[in-house]
C-alpha positions in Angstrom: 5.3 51.9 8.7 8.1 54.3 8.2 10.6 51.8 9.4 9.4 49.3 6.7 9.8 51.9 4.0 13.2 53.0 5.2 14.3 49.3 5.3 13.1 48.7 1.8 14.8 51.8 0.4 18.0 50.8 2.2 17.9 47.3 0.9 17.3 48.6 -2.6 20.2 51.0 -2.5 22.6 48.4 -1.1 21.6 46.0 -3.8 21.8 48.7 -6.5 25.2 49.7 -5.5 26.4 46.1 -5.1 25.4 45.2 -8.7 25.9 48.6 -10.4 29.6 48.0 -11.2 28.8 44.8 -13.1 26.2 46.5 -15.2 28.2 49.6 -15.9 31.6 48.0 -16.7 30.3 44.8 -18.3 31.0 46.1 -21.8 34.7 46.9 -22.2 34.5 48.1 -25.8 31.9 50.5 -27.0 29.2 48.9 -29.1 28.7 51.9 -31.3 32.3 52.4 -32.3 31.4 53.5 -35.8 32.1 52.0 -39.2 33.4 52.8 -42.6 30.0 53.8 -44.0 28.4 56.8 -42.3 25.0 55.3 -42.8 26.0 52.2 -40.9 27.3 54.1 -37.9 27.4 51.8 -35.0 26.0 48.7 -36.8 29.4 47.2 -37.4 30.4 47.6 -33.8 27.0 46.1 -32.7 27.5 43.2 -35.1 31.0 42.6 -33.7 29.8 42.7 -30.1 26.9 40.3 -30.8 28.9 38.0 -33.0 30.1 35.8 -30.2 26.7 35.5 -28.5 25.1 33.5 -31.2 22.2 36.0 -31.6 23.3 37.0 -35.1 24.5 33.5 -36.1 21.1 32.1 -36.9 20.1 32.1 -40.6 16.3 32.2 -40.1 13.7 32.9 -37.5 12.8 29.2 -37.0 16.4 28.4 -35.8 16.4 31.3 -33.5 13.0 30.3 -31.9 14.3 26.7 -31.6 17.4 28.0 -29.8 15.4 30.0 -27.3 12.9 27.2 -26.7 15.6 24.7 -26.1 17.3 27.1 -23.8 14.1 27.7 -21.7 12.7 24.2 -21.4 15.2 22.8 -18.9 14.5 25.8 -16.6 10.8 25.1 -16.8 11.3 21.5 -16.0 13.4 22.5 -13.0 10.6 24.8 -11.9 8.2 21.8 -12.1 10.6 19.7 -10.1 10.9 22.3 -7.4 7.1 22.4 -7.3 7.1 18.6 -6.6 9.6 19.2 -3.8 7.6 22.1 -2.3 4.3 20.1 -2.5 5.9 17.1 -0.8 7.2 19.3 1.9 3.8 20.9 2.5 2.1 17.5 2.5 4.6 16.0 5.0 4.4 19.0 7.4 0.6 19.3 7.2 0.1 17.2 10.4 -3.6 16.8 9.7 -4.2 20.4 8.6 -6.7 19.9 5.7 -6.1 23.3 4.3 -2.4 22.7 3.9 -3.0 19.2 2.4 -5.4 20.7 -0.2 -2.8 23.4 -1.0 -0.1 20.8 -1.5 -2.4 18.7 -3.7 -3.1 21.8 -5.8 0.6 22.6 -6.2 1.3 19.0 -7.1 -1.4 19.1 -9.8 0.0 22.3 -11.3 3.5 20.9 -11.2 2.4 17.7 -13.0 0.5 19.9 -15.6 3.6 22.1 -16.1 5.9 19.1 -16.5 3.5 17.5 -19.1 3.3 20.9 -20.9 7.1 21.1 -21.0 7.4 17.6 -22.4 4.7 18.2 -25.0 6.3 21.5 -26.1 9.7 19.8 -26.4 8.2 17.0 -28.5 6.3 19.4 -30.7 9.3 21.6 -31.3 11.5 18.6 -32.1 8.8 17.3 -34.5 8.4 20.6 -36.3 12.1 21.0 -36.7 13.0 17.5 -37.6 13.9 16.1 -41.0 10.3 14.7 -41.2 8.9 18.2 -41.8 11.7 19.1 -44.1 11.0 16.0 -46.1 7.3 16.7 -46.3 8.0 20.3 -47.4 10.3 19.1 -50.2 
């Protein structure tokens, strides 16, 4: 029991020290460098730091949501594809084990449902942000 705890703590410390420099020194210029207006202290520096990330470039909330949804959907589709791969691996290596076959079928059903959900959400987002909706609103 104590060996497991020591092993977990050691692993955590090694990973923390391995990735700590990238977190600490990732920002080369201070974000809150001040500004001309004392009431806007740090806001100018924050805007300059975020200006190249595209976070502040969106003019409205809808465009920002669209950007994040379009960013997340390929990763969700990849997760569904990996679910297909894992379910197939479990099914092939079941060797007549009914419990493992049922588990692979369950994973396959969830992967199909996830992929359908990803495709529907992409379709809905594209429909709601298309010229069709803008034409109806006008």
